[in-house]
C-alpha positions in Angstrom: 0.2 -73.6 115.2 4.0 -74.0 114.7 3.5 -77.6 113.8 1.2 -76.7 111.0 3.7 -74.2 109.7 6.4 -76.9 109.7 4.1 -79.3 107.8 3.2 -76.6 105.4 6.9 -76.2 104.5 7.3 -80.0 104.4 4.6 -80.4 101.7 5.8 -77.2 99.9 9.3 -78.5 99.6 8.1 -81.9 98.3 5.7 -80.3 95.9 8.4 -78.1 94.4 10.7 -81.1 94.0 8.0 -83.1 92.2 7.1 -80.1 89.9 10.8 -79.9 88.8 10.8 -83.7 88.1 7.6 -83.2 86.0 9.3 -80.6 83.8 12.0 -83.0 82.8 10.1 -86.2 82.0 7.8 -87.2 79.2 4.2 -88.2 79.6 4.2 -91.7 81.2 3.3 -93.3 84.5 6.0 -91.4 86.4 4.7 -88.1 85.1 1.1 -88.8 86.1 2.1 -90.1 89.5 4.0 -86.9 90.0 1.0 -84.9 88.8 -1.2 -86.6 91.4 1.3 -86.1 94.1 1.6 -82.4 93.2 -2.2 -82.1 93.4 -2.5 -83.7 96.8 0.4 -81.7 98.2 -1.1 -78.5 97.0 -4.4 -79.4 98.7 -2.5 -80.3 101.9 -0.6 -77.0 101.7 -3.8 -75.0 101.6 -5.4 -77.0 104.3 -2.4 -76.4 106.6 -2.6 -72.7 105.6 -6.3 -72.5 106.6 -5.5 -74.1 110.0 -2.7 -71.6 110.6 -4.9 -68.6 109.6 -7.9 -69.8 111.6 -5.7 -70.8 114.6 -7.7 -74.0 114.9 -7.3 -77.0 117.1 -4.0 -78.9 117.5 -2.6 -81.0 114.8 -3.8 -84.2 116.6 -7.3 -83.3 115.5 -6.3 -83.0 111.8 -8.0 -85.7 109.8 -6.3 -87.1 106.7 -7.5 -89.5 104.0 -5.4 -92.6 103.4 -3.8 -91.3 100.2 -3.1 -87.9 101.9 -1.4 -89.7 104.8 0.7 -91.8 102.5 1.9 -88.7 100.6 2.5 -86.7 103.8 4.6 -89.7 104.9 6.6 -89.4 101.7 6.9 -85.6 102.2 8.2 -86.2 105.8 10.7 -88.8 104.7 12.1 -86.6 102.0 12.1 -83.3 104.0 15.4 -81.5 104.6 14.9 -79.8 107.9 16.5 -76.4 108.6 17.2 -77.2 112.3 16.9 -80.0 114.9 13.5 -78.9 116.2 12.0 -79.2 112.7 13.6 -82.6 112.3 12.2 -83.7 115.6 8.7 -82.5 114.8 8.7 -84.1 111.4 10.1 -87.4 112.7 7.5 -87.4 115.5 4.6 -87.1 113.2 6.1 -89.4 110.6 6.2 -92.1 113.2 2.6 -91.5 114.3 1.3 -91.5 110.7 3.3 -94.6 109.9 1.9 -96.5 112.9 -1.6 -95.5 112.0 -1.2 -96.6 108.3 0.4 -99.9 109.4 -2.5 -100.6 111.8 -5.3 -100.1 109.2 
């Protein structure tokens, strides 16, 4: 469950960052890319929330679509961890997601 909470804060932090960027740019490709990223991270945030509340299976059973995995990878890469444990968990899953995307 704790891993889902960490990933929920990972996507929340990235989502907030992208929302702030959207407020400062005009309508162009960057704006729409950020809009799509915010949409996917919002979806991921609530999927993690449901897993936490339902106390479901471990994170290893969590299925992602390719675009969700790519954005979660960006979120992990950009995440500013509050402690070493969070940094370890995020890096661990970053490496797993990266390997799975590379091996497609």
